[in-house]
Phi, psi and omega in degrees: 000137177268168178298322179296318178295322178295316179297318178296318179301315181288321179299324178294343184255018177299133181065021175245150180291141181211152176246133179242123174254121183250122178268112183276318178208162183289348181261349185255161175284137180299145175275139183241131176243143173237134180182201181237144173290118185266309183215151174234140179233181182299320186245351182207168175224157186244133176250128173267119186284145175265142171040066182241151175265358179291149179293320182263120182271001180246138176231135179250146177223158178260148178298331178293334176299322178288317181298319182272002178065027172289331174229154177236131178259133180231126176292142182256000000 
């Protein structure tokens, strides 16, 4: 997948539920976020988290994170 294809894939999912699994290190269990794609920009996209105890309900990711498999996006 190219960066352009990744951006199109994410843009098609604006306001739709998505699961993001983020691999922090090869020794740890991936962190999982559930939310909706809120906004997309040239270099990053924003996920609004569902039912979270975190103070910040928004998480940002870079398209390169998907390309390098630092995060995995799963349709919900």
